[in-house]
C-alpha positions as CSV (number, residue, x, y, z in Angstrom):
1,M,0.1,0.1,0.1
2,S,1.6,3.3,-0.9
3,L,1.8,5.9,1.4
4,V,-0.7,8.3,-0.1
5,T,-3.4,5.6,0.0
6,E,-2.8,4.9,3.4
7,L,-3.0,8.8,4.2
8,Q,-6.2,8.8,2.4
9,K,-7.6,5.5,4.1
10,K,-6.9,7.0,7.8
11,R,-8.5,10.4,6.8
12,E,-11.6,8.7,5.6
13,Q,-11.7,6.6,8.8
14,A,-11.2,9.9,10.9
15,V,-14.2,11.5,9.2
16,D,-16.3,8.4,9.2
17,E,-15.6,8.5,13.0
18,K,-16.6,12.3,13.7
19,V,-19.9,11.8,11.4
20,M,-20.9,9.0,13.5
21,E,-20.1,11.2,16.8
22,F,-21.5,14.5,15.7
23,A,-24.9,12.8,14.5
24,E,-25.4,11.1,17.6
25,K,-24.9,14.4,19.6
26,M,-26.9,16.4,17.0
27,E,-29.9,14.4,17.6
28,P,-31.3,15.4,20.5
29,R,-30.7,19.1,19.6
30,L,-32.6,18.6,16.5
31,L,-35.6,16.8,18.4
32,E,-35.5,19.9,21.0
33,S,-35.5,22.3,18.1
34,A,-38.5,20.7,16.3
35,E,-40.6,20.6,19.7
36,N,-40.1,24.3,19.9
37,G,-41.5,24.8,16.6
38,Y,-38.6,25.2,14.5
39,S,-37.8,23.5,11.3
40,S,-33.9,24.2,11.1
41,L,-31.1,24.5,13.2
42,N,-27.6,26.3,12.8
43,I,-24.7,25.1,14.4
44,R,-21.8,27.3,14.1
45,I,-18.3,26.2,13.3
46,T,-15.7,27.9,15.2
47,S,-11.7,28.1,14.7
48,E,-11.8,26.9,18.5
49,Q,-13.2,23.6,17.7
50,E,-10.8,20.9,17.3
51,D,-12.5,19.3,14.2
52,G,-13.8,22.3,12.6
53,H,-11.6,21.5,9.6
54,I,-13.7,18.1,9.4
55,F,-16.9,20.0,9.9
56,K,-16.0,22.2,6.9
57,S,-15.3,19.6,4.3
58,N,-17.6,18.3,1.7
59,E,-16.8,14.6,2.5
60,F,-18.1,15.3,6.3
61,V,-21.2,17.0,5.1
62,E,-22.2,14.4,2.4
63,K,-21.7,11.3,4.6
64,L,-23.8,13.3,7.5
65,N,-26.7,13.9,4.7
66,D,-26.7,10.2,4.3
67,L,-26.7,9.3,7.9
68,M,-29.4,12.1,8.8
69,D,-32.5,10.0,7.6
70,G,-33.8,12.9,5.6
71,V,-32.8,16.0,7.6
72,K,-30.8,18.1,5.0
73,V,-27.3,19.2,5.9
74,K,-25.8,22.0,4.4
75,Y,-22.3,24.0,4.6
76,V,-22.9,27.6,4.6
77,V,-20.3,30.6,4.9
78,K,-22.0,34.0,6.0
79,E,-20.0,37.2,5.4
80,K,-20.4,39.4,8.1
81,T,-19.3,43.1,9.0
82,H,-18.1,44.2,12.4
83,L,-20.6,47.4,13.4
84,I,-17.5,49.5,14.8
85,T,-14.6,48.7,12.8
86,K,-16.6,47.9,9.6
87,W,-14.0,44.9,9.1
88,T,-15.6,42.0,7.2
89,Y,-15.2,38.5,8.5
90,K,-16.8,35.0,7.9
91,E,-18.7,32.6,10.0
92,H,-19.0,29.2,9.3
93,Y,-22.3,27.0,10.1
94,L,-23.9,23.7,9.4
95,L,-27.5,24.2,8.8
96,F,-29.6,21.2,9.4
97,S,-33.1,21.6,7.8
98,W,-36.5,19.6,7.7
99,G,-39.8,20.6,6.6
100,D,-40.4,23.5,4.1
101,V,-37.0,25.3,4.5
102,N,-34.9,26.1,1.4
């Protein structure tokens, strides 16, 4: 097995583990949001999160979509402007939606 193949395999295993772990943690939060009348939930991804780089990957989002049984998951980047300094910055989210949300 080549080094590249081994590295890709290990990365895929890491993503698979994080998808399972994340989905288990999200289920109660999604249920609570639905019980409160919401049809979507935004989860902010910050630079302080140890696994933020994985959460932002297309592979993670695709696997999470497959696992979430009809709940749509989308990676969203919102550009914002600081009120005082007028500097622009980006916030990263995972958007979970069910029902009539676009």
